[in-house]
N, C-alpha and C positions, 0 to 999 in steps of 0.2 A: 648341625644343631637339630635337635628333634623338633618336629612340627608344633607340638604342644608348647614347648619352650618359646618358640618364635611367636606363637599366638599370645602367650602370656606377656611377652615383652611388648607386643603391639598394643595389648589392652592397657598396660601401664603407660605407654606413650599417649594413648587417647585420653586416659584418665588425667594425666598430667596436663595436657592441653586444655581439657575441660576445666580443671582447677584454675589454671591461669586466666582463662576467659571469664570464669565465674568471679574470680577475685577482682578482675578489671571492671566488673559491673556492680560491685558492692563498695562499701566504704564511704569516705567523706566526699570524694569526687567521682561518682560512678560514671560510666560511659553514658552519653546522652541518647543512645539509641532506644532506650526504654526496656530492653530485655532484662529480666530478672531471673537468676538461676532458681530452679525448683528441683533439688537433687533427686527426689524420688521419681518425679515425672520425666526428668531428663534421662535418668538411668533406664527407665522403662522404654523410652523412645530409642535410646542407643541399643538396648537389647533386642528390640523389635527389628531395627535396621540390620543388626548382625544376623538374626535368625532368618530374615528374608533373603539376605545375601548368601547365606550358607546353603540354602535349598538348591539342589541342582536344577538347572533350567532344562527345559525340554530341547532335545536336539531337533533341528529342522529335518523334516521328511520331504525329500525331493518329489516323491510321488503325490503329495498332497498340496504342493505349492501351485499357485496360479501361474499360468504362462503369461509373460509380459512381452510379447513381441515374437519375432521369429529370426532365425539365423540364416 
């Protein structure tokens, strides 16, 4: 399966879970936790989390690490 197809399926799964959770917090008997879905703000938060996770992290450089003891 191509990577982009897999990412699209993952996005659909996250969207489906969000919709189920949002539905559980609306209606006649909403969840008592107090959270209320705000679609635009929630989508922005999800996009920011994805963007932050997608940025490659820096690789540790052994030469710059502090020595913690001795062998």
